[in-house]
C-alpha atoms as one frame of an Amber mdcrd trajectory, in Angstrom:
protein
   0.011  51.743  61.855   0.932  48.040  61.845  -1.784  45.620  62.891  -1.190
  42.044  64.136  -3.759  39.239  64.019  -3.751  36.117  66.131  -4.166  32.865
  64.235  -5.573  29.601  65.489  -2.759  26.987  65.462  -5.173  24.381  64.127
  -6.095  26.683  61.265  -2.409  27.174  60.479  -1.884  23.424  60.229  -4.886
  23.157  57.932  -3.616  25.953  55.664  -0.183  24.331  55.494  -1.694  21.040
  54.389  -3.775  22.821  51.749  -0.698  24.633  50.418   1.188  21.344  50.233
  -1.661  19.723  48.337  -1.769  22.611  45.893   1.951  22.323  45.170   1.728
  18.671  44.217   0.644  19.275  40.613   0.115  16.324  38.238   3.115  15.521
  36.072   3.003  16.517  32.455   2.133  13.546  30.249   4.898  12.629  27.834
   3.989  12.086  24.167   4.839   8.498  23.195   7.738   8.186  20.761   6.706
   7.562  17.161   3.222   9.043  17.548   3.958  11.877  15.101   6.465  12.241
  12.266   7.515  14.732   9.620   6.736  13.730   6.030   9.910  13.311   3.982
   8.234  14.905   0.991   6.031  17.805   2.165   7.675  18.172   5.621   4.252
  18.468   7.256   3.775  16.861  10.667   1.563  13.806  10.274  -0.019  11.293
  12.637   1.925   8.038  12.126  -1.076   5.784  12.746  -3.119   7.725  10.188
  -0.351   7.229   7.623  -0.182   3.497   8.349  -3.960   3.108   8.078  -3.717
   4.916   4.733  -1.469   2.145   3.312   1.672   4.109   4.246   0.659   7.090
   2.133   1.084  10.612   3.521  -2.434  11.965   4.238  -1.257  15.508   3.392
   0.623  15.173   0.081   0.066  11.571  -1.066   3.743  10.576  -0.863   4.077
   6.773  -1.086   6.275   5.312   1.649   7.585   1.724   1.325   5.021  -0.885
   2.356   5.997  -4.046   4.295   5.503  -7.317   2.413   2.748  -8.501   4.768
   0.627  -5.397   4.155   1.295  -5.507   0.424  -0.001  -9.078   0.354  -3.039
  -7.934   2.353  -3.668  -5.212  -0.224  -3.365  -7.441  -3.298  -5.019 -10.697
  -2.258  -8.348 -12.027  -1.052  -8.404 -12.451   2.706  -6.852 -15.746   3.785
  -6.049 -16.841   0.232  -2.276 -16.350   0.232  -0.264 -19.566   0.571   3.477
 -19.033   0.875   5.919 -21.288  -0.941   9.655 -21.828  -0.272   9.260 -20.055
   3.063  12.278 -21.744   4.666  14.974 -20.835   2.126  17.688 -18.889   3.988
  20.874 -17.143   2.846  24.274 -18.478   3.921  27.629 -16.722   4.155  29.382
 -18.693   1.421  32.199 -16.160   1.015  32.720 -15.669   4.779  32.283 -11.929
   4.273  33.766  -9.762   7.012  33.418  -6.035   7.588  32.207  -3.823  10.407
  29.802  -6.719  10.959  29.874 -10.121   9.289  27.279 -11.072   6.682  25.915
 -13.697   9.092  25.400 -11.028  11.763  23.648  -8.760   9.263  21.320 -11.552
   8.219  20.390 -12.325  11.807  19.784  -8.679  12.732  17.565  -8.187   9.666
  15.563 -11.304  10.469  14.862  -9.951  13.950  14.068  -6.458  12.652  11.615
  -7.543   9.943  10.362 -10.964  10.999  11.276 -12.187   7.488  13.670 -14.934
   6.439  14.905 -12.948   3.416  13.997 -10.016   1.199  11.103 -11.550  -0.757
   7.915 -13.421   0.069   6.497 -15.684  -2.643   3.325 -17.695  -2.948  -0.012
 -18.361  -4.610  -3.191 -16.412  -3.921  -6.433 -15.175  -5.404  -7.564 -11.641
  -6.132 -11.325 -11.330  -6.544 -11.272 -15.126  -6.960  -8.695 -15.033  -9.766
  -5.792 -17.386  -8.919  -2.272 -16.088  -9.549   1.338 -16.336  -8.338   2.662
 -13.405  -6.309   6.128 -12.302  -5.206   6.621  -9.260  -2.953  10.015  -7.737
  -2.169  10.539  -5.984   1.166  13.093  -3.149   1.226  13.497  -3.369   5.008
  15.540  -6.561   4.656  19.043  -5.477   3.568  17.571  -3.055   1.055  15.802
  -5.995  -0.647  19.122  -6.810  -2.297  19.118  -9.839  -4.590  21.311 -12.661
  -3.368  21.147 -16.387  -4.069  17.968 -16.895  -2.016  16.057 -13.997  -3.573
  17.090 -15.135  -7.053  16.201 -18.738  -6.296  12.816 -17.856  -4.808  11.953
 -15.643  -7.784  13.014 -18.407 -10.191  11.018 -21.060  -8.329   7.983 -18.773
  -8.235   8.188 -18.245 -11.993   8.562 -21.984 -12.602   5.656 -22.681 -10.228
   3.448 -20.218 -12.145   4.500 -21.791 -15.444   3.768 -25.339 -14.257   0.379
 -24.335 -12.781  -0.430 -22.106 -15.790  -0.934 -19.082 -13.547  -0.526 -15.359
 -14.225   2.529 -14.004 -12.397   2.820 -10.726 -10.467   6.019  -9.503  -8.807
   6.180  -6.337  -6.713   9.739  -5.012  -6.889  11.707  -2.833  -4.461  15.464
  -3.261  -4.337  18.834  -1.633  -3.979  20.261  -4.172  -6.435  22.563  -7.162
  -6.159  23.663  -8.382  -2.716  27.382  -7.829  -2.916  28.037  -9.807   0.282
  27.631 -12.768  -2.071  29.851 -11.446  -4.862  29.464 -13.065  -8.279  26.798
 -15.437  -6.938  24.411 -12.492  -6.580  25.039 -11.301 -10.143  24.277 -14.766
 -11.532  20.688 -14.400 -10.344  20.006 -11.870 -13.100  20.499 -14.474 -15.842
  18.702 -17.222 -13.888  15.528 -15.217 -13.267  15.491 -13.888 -16.841  15.797
 -17.407 -18.262  12.857 -18.627 -16.180  10.745 -15.702 -17.390  11.532 -16.549
 -20.999  10.087 -20.037 -20.474   7.037 -18.507 -18.789   6.537 -16.298 -21.832
   6.931 -19.234 -24.237   4.095 -20.946 -22.370   1.872 -17.973 -23.294   1.391
 -16.865 -19.691   1.203 -13.222 -18.495   3.703 -11.510 -16.224   2.902  -8.199
 -14.503   5.544  -6.115 -12.728   4.664  -3.510 -10.108   7.673  -1.251  -9.508
   7.788   0.513  -6.155  10.266   2.903  -4.562  13.104   2.184  -5.082  13.683
  -0.401  -7.828  17.293  -0.240  -8.970  20.440  -1.965 -10.266  20.453  -5.734
 -10.858  16.739  -6.176 -10.190  15.860  -3.422 -12.688  18.286  -4.960 -15.176
  16.629  -8.383 -14.934  13.144  -9.527 -13.926  11.793  -6.056 -13.066  12.072
  -4.921 -16.688  10.711  -8.020 -18.419   7.005  -7.750 -17.693   4.267  -7.963
 -20.302   2.770  -5.078 -18.362   4.891  -2.728 -16.242   3.114  -0.728 -13.560
   4.619   1.653 -11.010   3.631   3.630  -7.950   3.774   7.454  -8.035   7.199
   8.958  -7.453   9.046   5.627  -7.418  12.785   5.812  -8.123  13.541   3.382
 -10.958  16.896   2.929 -12.636  20.208   1.096 -12.711  22.833   3.352 -11.132
  21.698   6.259  -8.969  21.344   9.800 -10.358  24.401  11.046  -8.443  26.636
   8.297  -9.885  25.386   8.945 -13.422  25.877  12.690 -13.088  29.410  12.294
 -11.710  30.325   9.794 -14.438  28.864  11.606 -17.437  29.402  15.164 -16.142
  26.017  15.965 -17.675  23.052  17.898 -16.332  20.287  15.351 -15.771  16.706
  16.155 -16.833  14.189  17.190 -14.188  12.523  14.183 -12.602  15.197  11.832
 -13.952  14.599   8.181 -12.979  11.196   8.789 -11.426   8.222   6.697 -12.503
   6.666   9.776 -14.126   9.805  10.433 -16.206  10.000   6.800 -17.328   6.307
   6.765 -18.236   6.956   9.599 -20.682   9.914   7.673 -22.121   7.900   4.476
 -22.602   9.511   2.206 -20.012   6.464   2.261 -17.708   3.003   1.390 -19.010
   1.015   2.987 -16.235   1.383   4.708 -12.848  -1.221   3.675 -10.295  -1.909
   5.152  -6.879  -1.554   2.493  -4.177  -5.140   2.913  -2.999  -6.366   2.066
  -6.519  -3.844  -0.722  -7.127  -6.060  -3.602  -6.025  -8.864  -2.559  -8.356
  -6.513  -1.931 -11.287  -4.614  -5.209 -10.826  -7.920  -7.099 -10.749  -8.847
  -5.529 -14.074  -5.448  -6.443 -15.568  -5.661 -10.047 -14.388  -9.196 -10.393
 -15.758  -8.019  -9.049 -19.104  -4.989 -11.355 -19.327  -6.827 -14.443 -18.067
  -9.652 -13.988 -20.570  -7.043 -13.544 -23.304  -5.249 -16.731 -22.263  -8.499
 -18.707 -22.408  -9.150 -17.494 -25.938
């Protein structure tokens, strides 16, 4: 038997409103872009902010990502002590290089992207009250390639350290010579090496910290001339890349070829230091060299 029930019209309106309210569910919150990322080394999903707070080191596997120059300076200097020199030196398109984009356009886009004028920041600072000259390369700016400005700033920094009788520290990270400048870029290898020779003759220490990657013309010049050569774990260090060497020599390359660990075993690197311990270790090195210089 079918039964029918009478409904109050007012009740019907009320039910309809309630149904409508129920249907209007809150929208699903979207996860902001860049909040999470996959580690290039261990492929684990990591919280980007946690990685950045950890000095750009993967919290899961310890992989060392490149560190911007500003944060590197923060890591290796006393707060507020860094004073930049030659900050206004800028590259120019001497050869009028043209390609998919002109060299001038590339320079401008990299300035906007990084907030830097070129691929190295140089200056004087203190570390635990020890004064020293510091140069930091930033791979974000055209792969930290060495053109006329990078070479000139490195040379001036070396000469500044020599004149002021300061220990010198340069943190390297580079894809090599800046070929937009042709032969001019290659000339910087001899210029920087000559300045370092005069620094050495003055009996002053030079410490290199090689980070990932340090290659080509930079490796073949001032990056390999330190009195003490340090490196970060897993850093790629060499002249030509492994693929180019393998294709040229048709030889099977050893495991770990051109990594900091491989070069430590071969004697090119003096020590590998985790980034989180770098400040403490560099302080110790500077204290050792400075006390030796005074003697």
